[in-house]
Structure formats: C-alpha cells, structure tokens
C-alpha positions, 0 to 999 in steps of 0.5 A: 463480463467487463472485468478482464479488460482486453482494452486496458491490457492491449493499451498498456502493452502498447505503451510499454508499461509492462517493461522493467522500470529504469534505475536512477544513477547519481554521481558527483565528479570533480572536473579537471578545472576544479568544478563539481559536476553532478550527473543523474541518469533516469527516465524522462516524464512526458506529459500529454500536454506541455505547460508553457513557460514564457521565454524558455524554449528548452526547459525541465522540471526536476527535483534534482537541481534548484529552480533557475539553474542551467543544465545539459540534457543528454540522450545516452544512446545517440549522445545528442545534447541540449541545454535547458533551464530548470523552471520548476520542481516536480512536487505536484506531478504523479511520477515514478521513482525512475522519472528524474525530470519532465520536459517539453516536446521541443526538448525531446525532439531535439534529443530523440529526432527519430521517434514520437514515442517519448514514454520513459525514455532514458535521459541524462542530466548534467549540472555544474554545481557551485560547490567548489566556490562554497568550499572556498568560502567556508575554508576562509571563514572564522572557526565558528562560522567555518563549523556551521558552513561545513555542516550545511555544505555536507548536506548539499554534497550528500544530496548530489552524492548519496551513496559515497558519504565517507569521501565528501570534502566537507566531512574531511574538513569537519574531522580536521576541525574536531580536535580544536573545537570546544566540548560544546561544539564537539558534542554538536559535531558528534550528533551531526556525524551520528545522524549524517551516517545513520541511514546510509552508513550506520557503522560510521554512526556507531563510532560517534554514538560511542563518543557521545556516550563517553562525554555524557558518562564524564558529565554524569548525565544519566538521562542522556547516557541511557538515551545513547545506550539505547540508540547504540543497542538499536544501531549495533543490532540493526547491523547484525547479518540478516536477510529478508524474504517476501511471502504473501501468496498462499492459502496456508497463511492461516497457519504460521507453521505452514508459512514457516515450512514453505519459507524453510523449504526455499531458504534452508533455515529451520521452520521453528526458528523462522516462526520465533524470529518473526513473532508470528503471534503478533500479527492477527487482526481481530476483525479480518481472517488474514495474516498481516505479516508478509516480510520475514527476517532470517538470521544466519548468526542470531548470536551476534545480537547484543544485549549489553546496551539494553541491560545498561539502559535497564540498569539506569532506568531501574536506578531512576525508578522509571516504571514505564521505561523499565517495562519497555526495557524488559519487553525489548530484552524479551524480544531480543532473547526470543531471536538470540537464544529462544523462547525460555529466556524471552518468557522469563523477561515477559514474566518480569514485565507482568509482575511489574505491571501487576503493581498498581491500579493501571489495569490497561497496561497489565492487559496490554501485557496479557495480550502480548502473552496470548500472542506469544503462546498462540505462536507456539501452538500452546493454545490452552495458555493463549486462551487463558490470557485472551479470557483474562482480557475478555472478563476484565474488559466486560467488567469495565464495559470497554466494548471495543477491547471486548471485541479485540479479545473475542477476535483473538479467541475467534482467530485461535479457533480459526487457526486450529481449524475449528470453523464452527467455534470460530463463527460463533465467536464472530457472532459475539463480535457483531453482538458487541458492535451493537453496543458501539452502534457501529455502522460497519457491522456488515462490512466487517462481516463481509470481510471475515466471511471472505477470509473463511472462504479464502482459508477453507475453500473445501468447506463452502457448504458448511459456511453456506449452511451456517450463513443461511441459519444466521440470515434467517435468525436475523430476519426473524428477530427484527425485520426493521431494526437498522442495526441488523440491516447492514448485517442482513445485506452483508449476509445476502451478498456473501450467500450470493458470492458463495452460491455463485462460486458453487455454480448455484447461479439462481440462488445467488441472483435471488439473494443478491436481489435482496440488496437492491432496496437498501442501496441508496446510490443509483450507480451502485444499484445499477451494478447490482441489477446487472450482476443479477441479470448476468447470474440469471443469464448463466442460470438460463432463466432468460426472462428474468435476466432480460427483466433486470437488464431492461430495468437497468436501462430504465434506471439510466434513462430515469437518471438521465445518464446518457453514457450509462444508457449507452453501456446498458444498450450494449449489455442488452445487445450482448444478452441477445448475442449470447442467445444467437439473436443477431438482429436484436443484438445488432439493434442494441449495439447500434443504439449504443452509438446513437445514445453517445451521439446525444452527449455534448463534447467534453462533458464526460467528467472523471475524478482522475487523469488515467484510463482507470479513472472512475466516472462521477455523476451527480456525486455518485461514482461508477468505477472504471468507466473508461476501461469499460468503454474501451472494452465495448469498442473491442467487443463491437469490432468482434461482434458486428460486421459493420466496422463503422459502428465500432469506429464511430463508437470510439470517435464519440468516446474521444469527443465526449471525454473531457480529459486530455490524457484519456482522449490520447489513450483512445486515439492511440487505440483507434490508430492501431486498430 
C-alpha cells in the first residue's frame, strides 16, 4: 500500500524535478583586446550544506575551468554578476550533465537576491583563458617544439570549443606546418588529425586516414595498410545516412516481426528491411524472455554502404594467411551485405566463414559460427534451419560436458519455441536448463526461474491459467522428489513466489498468501522476512480472511520488537492501524496510529542511518536493508493527516522523523514537506 508514494510525488513536483533539464551551451570568443574568453551556460548545483573554503567568500567548484582560476558568474535573467575563484572540481559530486558548477549560498544570494530556491537555476560562467599567450609562445618556438606545442594547444582549444573544431588557430597553424615536416612527423601529424576529428567531425578524419594509407602503401607496410583500410571502411560507413528510433514498451517484443511492423507503421520503412538491418536474431537471451534490443537503425540509402575497404582488408589478410582475421573480415562483409543488399549475399559470406572454421580442431570457433547462423535463420522465421544449428551446438557441448554452453543452446531452443507461441515446449526446455544448472551447482536457479516465468507472464498475459497449472505440477514434482536437497530449495521458493504472484494477479488472494507463506522459513534476513509477512497479511486482508491477516501483522510487530528496531516497530504499528481503519474500527486504528508516534519518541536523535543521500535511500539495520524507508515515512505522514482528526499526531510524527534522521539532505526534504503542509 506504500508503493504509490504520494509523499515522493508531491515533494518531487514541489522541487521542480519534473521540469525539462537545462542544456549546456559552450563557446570560445576572441575579444577586442585579443583574449580568448570561454563562456558556458548551464545549471547551478546547490548542496544542502556548503563546504567551507578558508579565505574565499565567493567560490565555485567546476570541471570546466582549472582550479585556482578566477571566473565571472552571471545570472542570465537579471544580468547580476559576481567574481569567484575555482576552488575544486566536481568529480566527487553526483551531478547531472546540465550542472556546470557548484557554488555557495553567499554567491547565489548575490546573483539571485529575491529567492531562496536555487535548485537548478540557470547560470553563466565566463573565464578569460591564457590561450592567446600560449599561442604566441608556440609561434616563437623552434620547428620540433612548435609542432608538439600546437598539438597540445589544439586539445586545450577543443576543450573550450568542442563543436567548432575546424576553425581552431592551432589546427590552422599545424596545416601550415605540414608541407615542411619530415615524413616521420607528417605521419604523426596525420594520426593526430585523424583522432582529433574522429568523434565530432569524422568527414575530416577520412581525409587523414587516406593520407596515412598512401604513406603505408609506399612503404610496403601491409600490416598498417590493412589496419587503415579497416579504419577507413568503418569511418566511411558510419557516415552513411541513418536514423535511429527507440522502441521499448510493447508486449509484442516477443516477436521481431511485430516490433518491426509497429516501427514500419510509424516510420514508413519496410518491416522486412527493419528486421534485416537490425540483426533481430542476435539479441535473445538464453535465460530471460525479453528481447534485448531497444534502439533500431533505419537506412534511407543502404546502397551508400561501401564494401571496397573491407574487401581490400580481406585480400591482404588472405595473402598473409591470418585465419582469425580472415574470419573476422568474412563476418563483417556478411553483416554489411545483410544491410546493403539482402540475406542472400550475406548468407554466402557466412557459409565461407563456416567452411573456414571447419578446417582444424578448434571446435569452439566453429560452434560460435553455428550460434550466429541459428540466430540468422530464427530472425527470418526459418525455424527448421535455426533448430538444426541449435541442436548441433547442444550435441557438441553435451559431448564435451560444457554445461554452461549447453544451457545457452537450450535457452536458444526455448526462445525459438517461445517466439513460435509454443508455450508448453518452451517451458519444457526451461526445465532442462535448470537441470543443467545442477551440474554447475549454480545458486541462482531460483532467480533465473523467477525472471523467466515473469517473462512468460509479460508475453502471454492471456495464458495465466496454463502457466499457473504448469507451475503447480513443477512445484509438486520438486517437493515430492527431494524435500531437503538445497539445490532444489531455491527453485521451490521461486516457484512458490511466482505462483503467489500469478494467483494475486488473478484475484486468488488466499492462494497467493498460502504460497507466499512457504517462502518465510527460507528467508534468513529479518527485514526481508518482515516484508514477506506484511505482504501475506495484506493478501489475507484482501481475501477477507481478517483473523489470518491480523495474525501476520501482529507477527510482524513481534519481529520488529524482537529485533529491537524501533523505526520498523513504528511502521508496523501504522500498518495495524491501517488494518483496523479498513474494517471501520476507528478507535483501535487511532490507538495504533498514536503508538506509531510514541515509538518514534524513543529513538535517539540522528540515529537513523541510510546508505544514500536522497529520499529514496534504503535503511540499513545490522547489515540488513529495508528499501525506501524514508519514502515510506513520508507516505505515513500524509496518510496520518488524512486518517486521524488530531493534526498534532501527523505533525509530531514528521518532526520526530526530522529529529532521528542523520542525513542532512533527507532532513531538508522532510522540513520542506512540513512547511508546505
């Protein structure tokens, strides 16, 4: 009942966290007096407690300007300015991309005099750089020193002007130097230029890759020539027209054709092309029933893709007889033709790859290709061919007793059946997967089972009865087979939990509570056990089995007292109050609501520890973790205001929360809520 947190929603909206984040804008301008001035605009990060820097009234922490430098801060709205010194970086702060600096209250009050809310305020930082002096020093240096200094200066200019790399003075100077440099330094210059432009302006990078290729061809250096043919191919093909769509929220993710059809409907592209371009067959997971790809590439002009560079690379590697690099080139060409021309030419290169890997005794590399082919055919819904390759992998891995990869092959067969809608057969393969986990003594059998069953429920919401009946049979089989074996224990608990989840979603609350109760004994951590006890109590309450519900809520209260955990004892009192409130017993409910405050009174100041500095932090007690404790306390505050007429009770509750919490940031959250209400 605490999971839809009214407190956290209200507070987040109040603090403005729902607003669109500010963007960072950077520019470098040459002023009239010949100085390069760096200007960056973004958000200010204001801590709840200011660090103290001796002798500095106005200061900033930023990653944009070196420590020790003087800067000018400007409020872009009222144009107020304030000088400050950079005292530190922000490398140890958890800040957003839009937060360009942190500063103190004195600085912010100077810039924003009419407000106390400095959260994500827009701010501008100006820094007069020493770049003009450094350029003069480089220009007067000897040739060899000049070359190195201009390269270092180019990186500094790039930091202050990341989006305008083509017009930087050091780069212009390096271009002028180029004709007079010896070959060794030219090679060094071209490599520098290639890497300098690679990320932000790859078209310029292509020019220098070609210059390096020319040098290595003249030198007869085949190894370097192959390396730069490959780099040229990757860079050129990365420049091909391409758009990308993000698609991640649909039950149809079990079927690539349905995803592609939905993307095609929105984008106007052919669904079959979308599948082929995005290698849909390569993203199944052998354990989880979710499709792992969420970003999809669309090519308006796939014919622009170039194979020339990869063919040159392949030619050199074949002449050298480097088998692994030949194999890599064959696969890359297959992948390229898959996008550029279609499956047929891609398949031809994949078959060449299989023939290459069939030579020799290294079966691992051959099996890797089989797995790739299984995915390749599964994507095209050629299930017979896909199954053939999965079975080849399965048989070979069984022979070598490589159980980890046996599991992978079985996972592939399971996913194959799953994508065909053959749920019974998919579940049978899953049981085989768990059988082989026994061979590995894997402890996460139950975790894997839970995740997979969740996947089935997500993909087949209309087949809950079938899944539930199958899990019942599975559960009975495990428990009758060996009631004490540890290797079955996690699986049994996982099945109980999944049966409970499904039963609850179907409105079978009593059945859900009965199966969830089986998990309590195996839970060693007391706080996890407490959560399960409360879930059972709530399920029995929904089933109108009030005596059983009360029994479990009271059991939870006994557990918190036994553990001597006052804050959870207070929460448990609230839960019992809520229980009676729901049954229209206001006097009993109020008794427990008041007990909630009485228990908090017994807790020492600043004794409530958290493992994070935010409202959503977990509570750590004797090495055990209680999730979202502070959100829960905030929710209880709002519920007490609504459910009990005496307003002092809810106010006292939150005042105690402020008093006992040791984290200053969380205290501030609670204070804001108390002031507003």
